[in-house]
N, C-alpha and C positions, 0 to 999 in steps of 0.2 A: 503494500499501499504506500509506504513512504517513497519507494522508487518510482512509483506512478504519478505520484502527486509532484516530485521534484522534476519529472519529466515533463509534466503539463505545464510547471511554471517556466520552464527553460524553453517551450515551443514558442516560436514566432507568433503562431495564432492565439496564443493562451490569453494576452491582454485583451484583444477583440473579442474572444468570447466571454470573458468576464464582464466586460461593458454591455454585453448582450444582455447576460443574465441579469445584471441589476437594473438594466433598462427594462426589462420586462417585469422584474420585481416591483419597480416603481409604478408601473402601469397597473398591475395587479393589486398594489396598496391603494392606489388612487381611486379605484372602482371596487372598493370592498368597504365595509363598516369602519375599516381601519382609518380610512382616507381622511376624514376632519381632524382625528387626533394626531397623525403624522404631519399634517399641516400646522398644528398647533405646537407640535414639538419643535418643527423648525421654524416657528417665529418666536421662541424661547429665548431671551437676551442672556448672554453669559459674557464674562470678562470684569476688567477694571475700569472704575470710573473714579476721578479724583479731580482736585481743582487744575492740575496741569495735565494729566493725561486722560484722555477718553478712548477707551478700547473696551468699550460693552457694546455688542453688536448681536443682532440675532445668530442662531447657529447657520441658517443660509446664508446670511452674509459673511460668516466665518468661512464657509465652505466656499464661496465664489470670490472673495476678495483675497482670503487667507490662504486656504489650502490651493487654489488655483495658482497663487503666486509661486509655490514650489514647482508645480508643473510647468509655469512659463520659466522658471529657472533652469529645467530641463531642457525646455525648446531652445532657450538662449545657448546653453553648452552645446547642444547638436548644430545648432547655426554656427557659432564660433569654431569650431572643430572641422566642419564643412568648409569654412571659408579658409581655415589654416592649412590644412591638407587633405582635403576630401574632395567631393564632386564639384565644389563651389571654389576651389582653391585658383583655379586658372580661369582665363576668359573662354578658353577652348571648353573646357570641361564644364564650366556653369552655364554656356550660352543657351544649350537647349533646354534643360530644366528650368532657366529664367524666363524665355519666351514663352513656353509652356505654361508656367505659373501665371505669367503676365496676362495671357490670354484668357487662364481659366479663371482670373478675378474681374477682369474689365468686361468680357463678355456677359457673365452673370449678373454683374452689377448694372450694366446696360439693359438687359433684358428685364430685371426685376423695377427698373425705373420707367421702362415703357409701360409696364402696368400698372404703377403707383405713381406716376409723376401727377402733382397738384393734389393728391390725397393725404389724410391724416397718416397714412402709413408709410411715406414716402422715405422716412429716415432709415428705414429697413434695408437700403441698398447693399449694406456690407454683409447683410447675412447669407446669401448665396456664395459670396466669395471665398468661403473658408471649406477645407478639407480636413476631414478626422483621420491623421495618419495612423492612429492605432487600430482603427475599424480597417481602412484601407489594405495596410500592410498585414494585417491578420487575416483578410479575405485571400489576397493574393497569395499568402504562403499555404493556404489549403490545397491550392493548385500544384505545388511541390515542383516537379522537374518539366511539368507543361509549359511552364515560364522560364524564359532565360534570365540567368542572374542578372543581366545586363538592363533588363527591364525592371527588375525590382530596384536595381539601384536607381535607375530613372525616376522611378515613383518616389522613393525616399527624398532624393535630391529637390523633385517638384514640391513634394508637400513641406519640405523644409524653407523652401524660397516662399511657398504659400504661406506658411506660419509667419514669416518676416512680414508679410505683405498684411496679414491681419493684424500684427502688432502695430505697425504703422497706422493703418485705420483706425484701431482703437485708440490711439495715443492722439491722433490729430483731429479726428472726426467724431468723436465719442466720449469727448470731455465738456462737462459742464462747471459753471462757478469756479473758473480758474482761480487759484489762489497764488499768485505768483510768488510770494514770499517763500511760501512751503516748497515748492518746486524749485527754486534757486537754492535752497537748503540742501535740498537732496541731490542736485546737480553738482552742487558743491562738494557732498560726500562721494560722489561717484567720480570726480575728478581726483580727488585724495587716493581713492582706490587705485584709479588708473597710473596715477603717479608712482604708487606703492609699487604695482606691478613693474613700471619702467626701471625702478629702484632694486629688481630683484628680491623683494620679499615675498616669502613662498607661504608662510604659514596661513592655513585655511581660515582660522577662527577670525584672523585680522582682516578677511573679507566677509566671512558669513556674518559676524555679528553686526559690523556697520551695514550689510545689506538688509537686517532687520529695521534700522533706522531709516534707511532708504525707504523701505515698504510703508512705515508709519507717515512719514513725510510727503510721500507722493498720494497715498491714502487720503490726507488732509488736503492735499493741493487741486483736487478735482480730477487730474489725470486718474485713469483706473489704476489700483493698486497693482495689478499683477504685472505691469511693466516693470516693476523693482526687480523682479525675479531676471528679466531679461539683462538690465543694466549690471545686475550683480553678477551673472554669468559672464558677461564681456568683460569684467574686471578680473576675475581669476585667473592666474596664470596657467597656460598649457604646459610648460616645462617645470620641472620641480629641481631640487638642488642635486637629487641623484641622479644618474643615468636610468632612462626607464621608469622613472616615477613621474606621474603627470598629477597635480593638485586638481586639475578641472575633471580629469577622469575619474580621480577618487571620489568627487562629488557626484559626478553622474552614477558612479557604480553605487553607492550608498543612497541614493534617492529614485534610481530606476524602477525598483521593485515597490516601494510604496506610492509612487505616482501612478504606475499601470495597475496596481492591485488594490489600492487604498483610495487615494485622492480621486482618481477619475471615475472608478465606480461610485464613490460617493456623491460626486458632483451629477453624473447619471441618476442615482436614486434620488435626489434632491430636487433636479430639474425636469426631470420627465414624468413626475407624477400629475399626470393629464387625466382627468375625469372626462370620459366619453359622454357626450350629449347628444341629443337627436339631430341638431341643428350642425353638427361639427363637419359632416360631409359636405354641406352646403358651404360652410366655409373655406374648402379646398378650391372653390370657383370665385371667390372673392379676389379683388386686385392683390391683395397680402398672399393667400395661398397659391395664387397662378403664378406670382412673381417669384415666389421660393421653390416652387416645383419645377417651372420652366428654366429657371436660372440654374439650379443645381443639375436636374436630370437632361437638360439641353443645354444649357449654355455651357457648362463645365466642359463635356466632352468637345463640343463645338470650338471653344475659345482654345483648349489645349491643342486639339489637332491642326487647327486652322493656323496658329502662330508658330507651331511647330514644323508644318508644311512650309510656311514663308521663310522661317529661317534655315532650313534645308535646301530651298529651292534657291535662296540666294548665296549659299554656300557660307552661310555664317556658322552654321552647325552641320552636325550629321547625325544620323539615326545611331542609337545604340545598337552594338554588335548582336546579330542575330535575331533582330527584329523587323516587323513589317508595320505597315499603316494601319492594318486593321487592330493590331495589337496596341498601338499608340491609341486609336479611338477607344478601345476598351478601357485602357488605363484612364482616359478622360472620363468614362462612367465611373471608375473607382473615385476618380476626383470627386464626383458628386456626392460622396459620403460625407455630408457637412456634419452631421451629428453635435459631437462635444463645442466645436468652435462656434458652429452656426447659431446653436442654442445659446451660447455664452454672447455672442453679439445680438441675439434678439434680444436677451435680458438688457442689454445696454440701450437698445434702440427704443424699447417702448416702456413707458410707465405703468400703463394700467394692464391689469392682469388677462384681459379679454383677449387684446392684441398679443400678449405672451403666449397665451395658451394655444391660439390660433396659429402663431408662427411655428410653434413646438411640434405640433401636429403636421403640418406641411414639412417640416424638416426630416420628421420621420419617414413620411410617406416618401419625399424626394430620395432620401438617404437609402431606404429598403429598395426602391425600383432601382437605382444607380447600382447598388452592391449585387442584387441578385442577377440583374441584367448583364454588368460588367463581368462576374464569375461565370455565367454561362457562356458568353460570349469567348472568352480566354479559354474556358475548358474546350470549346468546340474547335477552336484554333490547334490547341495543343493536341487534340485527336487526329487532326488533319496534318499534324506534322510541322505546322508553320513555326512554332517555337524553336524548331531545330535547323530551320534552314540556314 
């Protein structure tokens, strides 16, 4: 039993499967007699309140602003490592994932705007721009050798660029009541950490503890607090004092399991507790529902494939080894699995619960369509031997 459990948690698909289980659990609880009690539990406030420090928030806010900052710390670490020596470390390596991700952000946002321009839901244009890397990679891993390794690397790099785009969108467009003084203090701490990195200071605690202060200051600045995780990650050194030791990889190894199997499942549990109502299907035909579904299910594969084709056509980029355009289209469908990041942006987009619930339901439908059809297309292509050509 212990060996099987260990094998499950080491599998690439484990985090995606865990997310799916907690998503289903959240839906079951929300539509059971326990639903109201669970919502009351999430609304309970915990933390510290004093004349100087205000850190008393609801459990839901601690999950969305606190724990998700750790998730964004891991995202920031992945981005930094890819920029340093991975698929984003040179213009040639980064060009195709960059153009693919750019198309996968611009086209869905444009489609959403076409449906929602001039409406009260127009602010949700960032929702279909996001890709859930855990779900996408998890589903892709289920196909095994039917998918070439180069294609998996391409999806990972694309999703990382996509995450970077989502971070910028959140920081620039989903910020309200900006408090410049707090933001300047946070940036001051970040500059200090960057200077420490340049000076060769390697102690992790000298980066992680100030990172908590960055979180507190950014949280009070009006910019979403999860950005603190990215800033902290960018400040942590890659190379350690000893050969083969990497402080940033040490942090990644320490938080990857909690993020994949505690933080993201808790986020899914807390934020997909949708109570199904009779008129929810009708909501899918609203501008909000249509914009999200069309943006994720149509806009993502269209944008990813179109800009990838343009980049290859003009010889700026080249296709990954042993891949064909139908596979790029299928990867684009995988990119339409928005889930975690899309729901996160939906919560920032709308203040009222009705629009949040309508957006969540549309995200679930679009993500399910994208994941299932993308999986079936890649599986069929693998059977035909296209993946090995």
